[in-house]
C-alpha positions as CSV (number, residue, x, y, z in Angstrom):
1,M,42.6,2.1,21.0
2,K,40.8,1.6,24.3
3,T,37.3,3.1,24.5
4,S,35.1,3.7,27.5
5,P,31.5,2.5,27.7
6,C,28.9,4.9,26.6
7,W,25.6,4.9,28.5
8,V,22.4,6.1,27.0
9,I,20.0,7.8,29.3
10,R,16.4,9.0,28.7
11,L,17.5,12.6,28.0
12,G,19.3,11.5,24.9
13,F,22.9,12.1,25.9
14,C,25.8,9.8,25.5
15,L,28.2,10.0,28.5
16,G,31.7,8.7,28.2
17,L,35.1,10.1,29.3
18,G,33.3,13.1,30.7
19,L,32.0,14.2,27.3
20,A,28.3,14.7,26.5
21,T,27.2,14.3,22.9
22,A,23.6,14.7,21.8
23,L,22.2,11.6,20.1
24,P,20.0,12.1,17.0
25,A,16.4,12.5,18.0
26,A,14.3,9.5,17.2
27,A,11.2,10.1,15.1
28,A,8.0,10.0,17.2
29,C,5.4,7.4,16.3
30,P,2.5,9.1,14.6
31,P,-0.6,9.3,16.9
32,L,-2.6,7.2,14.5
33,L,-0.3,4.2,15.1
34,Q,0.0,4.7,18.9
35,H,-2.1,1.6,19.6
36,Q,-1.5,-2.0,20.8
37,M,-3.6,-4.6,19.2
38,L,-3.9,-8.3,19.9
39,R,-2.6,-10.7,17.2
40,L,-5.2,-13.1,15.9
41,Q,-3.2,-16.3,16.1
42,D,-2.1,-16.1,19.8
43,E,-3.7,-12.9,21.2
44,K,-0.3,-11.4,22.0
45,P,0.0,-7.6,21.9
46,V,1.5,-5.9,18.8
47,D,2.6,-2.3,19.0
48,L,1.5,-0.6,15.8
49,C,4.3,1.9,16.2
50,G,6.4,-0.9,14.8
51,Y,4.9,-0.1,11.4
52,E,5.9,3.6,11.6
53,G,7.5,4.7,8.3
54,R,5.7,2.0,6.2
55,V,2.6,2.3,4.0
56,V,-0.2,0.7,6.1
57,L,-3.3,-0.8,4.6
58,V,-6.0,-1.4,7.2
59,V,-8.9,-3.6,6.3
60,N,-12.0,-4.9,8.2
61,T,-12.5,-8.5,7.1
62,A,-15.2,-11.2,7.3
63,S,-15.3,-14.9,6.4
64,Q,-18.8,-15.0,5.1
65,C,-18.9,-11.9,2.8
66,G,-19.2,-11.5,-0.9
67,F,-15.9,-9.6,-0.7
68,T,-14.1,-12.4,1.2
69,P,-12.2,-13.5,-1.9
70,Q,-10.3,-10.2,-1.5
71,Y,-8.2,-12.0,1.1
72,K,-6.3,-13.5,-1.9
73,S,-5.8,-10.0,-3.5
74,L,-4.7,-8.6,-0.1
75,E,-2.2,-11.4,0.3
76,T,-0.9,-11.0,-3.2
77,L,-0.5,-7.2,-2.7
78,Y,1.3,-7.8,0.6
79,S,3.6,-10.4,-0.9
80,R,4.4,-8.1,-3.9
81,F,5.1,-4.9,-1.9
82,S,6.1,-5.8,1.6
83,A,9.8,-5.7,0.9
84,R,9.3,-2.1,-0.4
85,G,7.5,-1.1,2.8
86,L,3.8,-2.1,2.6
87,V,2.0,-3.8,5.4
88,V,-1.5,-5.1,5.3
89,L,-3.4,-5.2,8.7
90,G,-6.6,-7.3,8.8
91,F,-9.2,-6.7,11.5
92,P,-12.0,-9.3,11.5
93,A,-15.3,-7.7,12.5
94,N,-18.9,-8.9,12.9
95,D,-20.5,-5.4,12.5
96,F,-22.3,-6.7,9.4
97,N,-23.1,-10.1,10.8
98,Q,-20.7,-12.0,8.5
99,E,-17.9,-12.9,11.0
100,Q,-19.5,-14.9,13.8
101,G,-16.7,-17.3,14.4
102,S,-14.2,-17.3,17.3
103,N,-10.7,-15.9,16.8
104,E,-9.4,-19.5,16.5
105,A,-11.9,-20.3,13.8
106,I,-11.1,-17.1,11.9
107,A,-7.4,-17.8,12.1
108,D,-7.9,-21.3,10.7
109,F,-10.1,-20.0,7.9
110,C,-7.6,-17.3,6.9
111,E,-4.7,-19.9,6.9
112,N,-6.5,-22.8,5.3
113,Q,-8.7,-21.0,2.7
114,F,-6.4,-18.1,1.6
115,A,-2.9,-18.8,3.1
116,V,-3.0,-15.3,4.7
117,R,0.5,-14.2,5.9
118,F,-0.1,-10.5,6.5
119,P,-0.8,-9.5,10.2
120,M,-4.3,-10.2,11.4
121,F,-5.8,-9.1,14.7
122,V,-8.5,-10.4,17.0
123,K,-12.1,-9.8,16.1
124,T,-13.1,-6.2,16.8
125,T,-15.8,-3.6,16.3
126,V,-15.4,-1.0,13.6
127,L,-18.8,0.8,13.7
128,N,-20.2,3.0,16.5
129,K,-23.7,1.6,17.2
130,P,-25.8,3.0,20.0
131,G,-25.7,0.6,23.0
132,G,-23.1,-1.6,21.1
133,P,-19.5,-2.4,22.1
134,A,-16.9,0.3,21.9
135,V,-15.3,0.9,18.5
136,N,-11.7,-0.2,18.1
137,P,-9.8,3.1,18.8
138,L,-7.8,2.8,15.6
139,Y,-11.0,2.6,13.6
140,A,-12.4,5.5,15.5
141,E,-9.4,7.6,14.5
142,L,-9.5,6.4,10.9
143,A,-13.2,7.3,10.6
144,R,-12.5,10.7,12.2
145,S,-9.5,11.3,9.9
146,T,-11.4,10.5,6.7
147,G,-15.0,11.3,7.6
148,Q,-15.9,7.8,6.6
149,A,-16.6,4.8,8.7
150,P,-16.7,1.4,6.9
151,K,-20.0,0.9,5.1
152,W,-19.3,-2.9,4.7
153,N,-16.7,-5.5,5.1
154,F,-13.3,-5.1,3.3
155,H,-13.4,-1.3,3.6
156,K,-9.8,-0.1,3.2
157,Y,-7.8,2.7,4.8
158,L,-4.5,3.5,3.2
159,I,-2.1,5.3,5.4
160,G,1.0,7.0,4.0
161,R,4.5,6.6,5.3
162,D,4.1,9.8,7.4
163,G,1.4,8.0,9.4
164,R,-0.9,11.0,9.0
165,S,-2.3,11.0,5.5
166,V,-5.2,8.6,5.2
167,Q,-7.4,7.6,2.3
168,S,-10.7,5.8,2.6
169,V,-11.3,3.2,-0.1
170,P,-14.7,1.4,-0.5
171,S,-15.2,-2.3,-0.1
172,A,-15.9,-2.9,-3.8
173,T,-12.3,-1.8,-4.8
174,D,-10.2,-4.9,-5.3
175,P,-6.7,-4.4,-3.8
176,L,-5.2,-5.6,-7.2
177,S,-7.2,-3.1,-9.3
178,P,-4.8,-1.0,-11.4
179,A,-5.8,2.3,-9.8
180,F,-5.4,0.9,-6.3
181,V,-2.0,-0.6,-7.0
182,A,-0.9,2.7,-8.6
183,E,-1.9,4.5,-5.4
184,V,0.1,2.0,-3.3
185,E,3.1,2.4,-5.5
186,K,2.8,6.2,-5.4
187,L,2.8,6.1,-1.5
188,L,5.7,3.6,-1.5
189,A,7.8,6.0,-3.6
190,Q,7.5,8.8,-1.0
191,P,10.4,9.2,1.4
192,R,10.1,8.0,4.9
């Protein structure tokens, strides 16, 4: 059977043989994820909409912090649950004067000290300080959504699959603590 080509146009119709058929509407990326961030290793842009439909754990990190060993827990959590839809996003920040290295130094540290494989982004600002640099827009929205800005490094924001529900989790909570893992599993069990 011979078929004619089908051209997709922005209006969402498929045209072929004079017929017009509506295509299923694509789900819109949640506003919270409508950001492009620069990847730590090569500073290439990453569209966070690519994580739409996943459970997203956003963490501000630092190399010289008492919570720095949480990199290992974050990597273990990511390895354990990434196939089920979890992604961990690390954002190095020097807001608490514990991440003074360059992006290259941070990337080397994460790779060599903790074998980090989850996505990491360039050093950023997570706190709004008078006269300071602009806050990363993702962090501004996370703080607005939860009413809580990071109080220290390794503050966590857990975003549900819907891209709208957000939980703020304090720095002292280890990502492998039973209560935190249970919350991740609960969110992973929710439909996309």
